N, C-alpha and C positions, 0 to 999 in steps of 0.2 A: 405811592412813593416808589420811585424807580431807583435802582442801584446804579452806582457809577460803573463805568466799563472796567476800572481797575479792580473793584470788588468782585465783579463777575469773573474776571480772569483768575483771581486768587482762588475763588470758589471752584472753578473748573479744574485748576491745577490740584487742589486738595482732593477732589473727587477722583482724579486720575491716579494720584499717589495711593489713596485708600483702596481703590478698586484693584490696582496692580498688586498691592500688598496682599489683599484678600485672595487674589488668584494664585499668587506664589505660595501662600500659606496652604490653600486647598490642595495644590499640586504636591507640596511636601508631605501632606497627610495622606492623600489618596494613592500616590505612587507606591509607597511601601505596601499598602494593603493589596493593591492589584498585583504587585510583584510576588507577594506571598501566595496569592490564590492561583497564580499561573504555575502549572507543574514544570519542573525543570526538564530541559531537553536531555534525553537519554540516547546515547549512541546505540546503533543497531548492533546486536551481538553477531559477530562473524561466525557463520556456520559453514563448515566445509563438507560434512557428511551426516546423514541421519538414517536411522533404522525405519524403513517404510512398512515393515511387517514381515510375515513369513510367506513362503511360496504357497502354502496351503490357502492363505487368505485370497490369493490371486486365482486359485483354482475355482473358487466359488463366485467371486465377483471379478469382472474383467478390468475394472478400474478402481482406483482408490485415490482420494485426495488427502495429502498429508502436509504438515507444516514444515517448511524449510526456513528456519529463522522466523521472520515476519511474513514470508511469502507462502501462498499455497502452491503445492506442486501436485500435478496429476500423474500417477503411475498407471500405465495402460499395458495390459497383456494382450498381445496380438494373436491372431489365429495361428501363426507359426510357433507360438510359445515364447517368443522374445518379449522382453519387458522394455518399455520406453518411458521416459519421464520428461515432462515439460512444465514450465511455469503455468499455473492454472489461472492466470489473470489475462483476460483478453487485451490485446494491444490497442483496441479501439477506445473503450471507456472503462477499463479495469473491472469488468464483470467477471465472475468466476465461471470458467468453462467446465464442460462435462463431456464424458465420452458417450457417443451414440453408437452403440454396437450395431443397431439396425441399419445405420447409414455408413458405418465404418469410418467415422470422422470424429474429431474433437469439435464440439459445437458450443457456441455462445448464444444463450437464449435471449439476451438483451436486444440484439439487432440481427439475429440469424447469421452471425459470422461462422464460417466453417474452415477448419484446418485439416490438412491431410495427416497421415501418421508419421510424417517427418517434420511436422510443425509448420509447414508452409501454408499460406493463405490460399484457400480454394475459392471462396466467394464471400460476399458481404463487405462491410466497411473496414475491417481491420487493416491498418496500414503496413504492418510488418509481421514476420513469423513469430511464433512462440519461442522463448528461450529454452534450449534443450539442456537436460542434465544427464549425467552418466548413471547407469544402473549397474550395480555389482551384486552378484549373488554369492554369498559365502555360506556353505552348507544349506540350511533351510531359510536363512535370513536374507532379506532383500534390502540393500542399502542404496540410497540416492546420494550422489556426490557431485560436487561442482568441478568441472574441468577434468583433468587427467589424474586426479587423486584416486587412490584405491582404498 
């Protein structure tokens, strides 16, 4: 027994309405669940200065990585006794860099990128220099600041 074209059209329309209603209902139930599970976006805390350590810590180790807000910063003591600070994230693929005293460079182990002690690229794939921070020594404490702040 075959159905008339009119009955088939009504049945298809009813399937479309019921299917659409089910999709809307599922969306209205699942959206709040997923919205609840997703953590809220938190703005980055604006940091202008941090205590990197004491000068005695840099007597023993020539470099130290510290947190500057969410970024790692590498503080390096040069042979001259000067302290320099750079963002410790390679400008190529965001790997953490380290100080190689034997080579006298800041080195990225991921793809052998090398920076000089002014943060400029010497070799490897990094496209731009490291961001430089200001180092201020007050008594025995070593502070890292952004820009010209003291």
